[in-house]
Steps between C-alpha positions, in 0.01 A plus 500: 500500500413465135742285303655354815467151639236461769536210742129493580152562371391746769130415486557124515821437695455713814303425817477744793323407825478684830300367797445642848560158659317360802622722785566855384207742481642693204727431206825699524656327197497647152603378157494617141596377154524716191690569178728805507746662256765295682327165462253297702498608865386293800489626861400342831508700826418399858410802712545547874410764754139428587199429282497847345873571500605167352250519218600862434871417484458205266270702274745791480786259425318326216378829350846660525678207337248479216520877441880488501515243220225670301680835511781416255698214347820409685818348361644352821214297643685388814559868584142587413367232737716638780386856430134398478510345847682802643238726340223293661680526833509881477132519407395290799713705738358821354143379556583400858655841570190677368253275685581420866255208502726323250818532707687168511337353192715297264492220249704227341528490121602255233517607137545313172567674168493306172665654197564295185602150618646608836352528848640760740392503863549678833359493851493653845386295800368145509261491205648245259562428134530140379574341163358158419721318250258287303760276336652415840161509676670698775419825681785746562487795738646805323491734799630473853290640788625813673417358841655414835436129445660498154809654658515211747469252212779675309727478806428128531342544843167346402374291207239598242258261672561662840451844345140414408402479870741752650344754745661789308374376166304820428774748594622661178806722462415703190173672410383789288378808687689467828852630427640727231807282443315178412709270280305309234649173378510484121605202289851540355400306188155428357330163513464328163183288520414229247162424350283329761671659800290689757582804713339536843490824700340483844464656842599305810133421554567227244871418537479514879213251512574266208836330457704526181449127452121537492521802269721295271254209508213732402700639207586147383133415447344522152233746606407849373703791637197646679438169675863483612465842662172410668654178634787697651256730681303197619813340648589826678153510654519134600821586687316772694472793260634733771614767256384658174586279203613652171661338197569547133570214259655570159528213253768532231333405171757642256878482539808445281600240757318170464373333812708196406822683569610758752697805390643307207663239724397184321552647156846617601592156634381335177703743290813443707451121488458513122814710461700267723375201303604669176845565643531135609400370157740739326784390727424134436504547121825694510664239719387226263655681202821601673567315825800715597310824465331631815200718415487838669164532678290791379399758761168463677224720360453824687202501734330837493392611848208740502594642839704821493836504677383734775177305549697179546728667755204644691349151524829339603570757772143510628479875438179701498416848380569759773453827313632724224794738482469869407513411128210258531708181471391200706702402807505141631630356828438214744272718712391860539808694626486748786552871446859611540631148446725345239385172346588257224262515209439540127385782272333404170506751214252552217718313248514191732862567596556510875737580787568306818684606814468742791203737497390756760143592603490870586272654763268628226456144366719562194777259412867584456771289338807430712689240300345285229604292203315563173392212275362480148152354447657160419679495837851581376690777684497842333 
């Protein structure tokens, strides 16, 4: 990563804590933080399947993901995150097939990858990734749990508050190591943190015991990062500590985005206001010199949007990555299609052009095009 911007000082800005809790006899969680050829990598996994099986699954997942990103440097990081989780899934299933005592083991996973000034992330299960916006003093949840209860919240059947005490709170719908066709959820666009922001990765031993409001309150305090992490563990134990507790805190100490603005918002507003004021003054002067002349307003300055056309469309449509076609191009859709079924989706090509329309999932899990419209990378039809 020489010559590239680094958002953090790895030795100073990272805290990792894992604790067995107050009830469990063994710690089935696992976490790791390291620097790879692809950037800084952070992983938190919450294993399941008995004391031995759960710990084994989470260890295999962490090791597999770290090895995947150490192997080579990838261009498409969202694709690499998806492939890393699928690779971990295969490794866990292989270990279970070779060792009958590990049958049924699995794990959640949440992964953060920092390259340059961007943060890419992905997850499977109910381990979470948060971003604390220091300028707003507000905690945002970047991931959505793959759980029965989250599905009820999404359907409007229960509230977030009711979800915290729901009897099916611990039933998750996606895990690594249980099924071959697991579908990781990968961010469609990277997060762009500002200086002073903090990332939090954690297992549900923390997020299931401590509310987002309390986590936010802890992050608002002017205390060292290590103390913030220890306070979070303490709160989880005060609430019962019924599960293993694992967290990683990453403080952004270097960013092109100042903590006083968010993604250029305030600066952009000031620029636009200044331009509008200049237009108003110019119009006033012209009217004073020639009352009958109506000045023609100058066009508004172009606002450059960092998001690519296909990324914007993926976000608008709520698409997620569902696989790759036989040429290796990424396929997106609302949900994983069934074999032998036609579905509406999108194919993104290596030059950022894309196609949308009817796609078919063959019985061998390859994709076929039925009828699509091709677009240039700027979103205009080809």
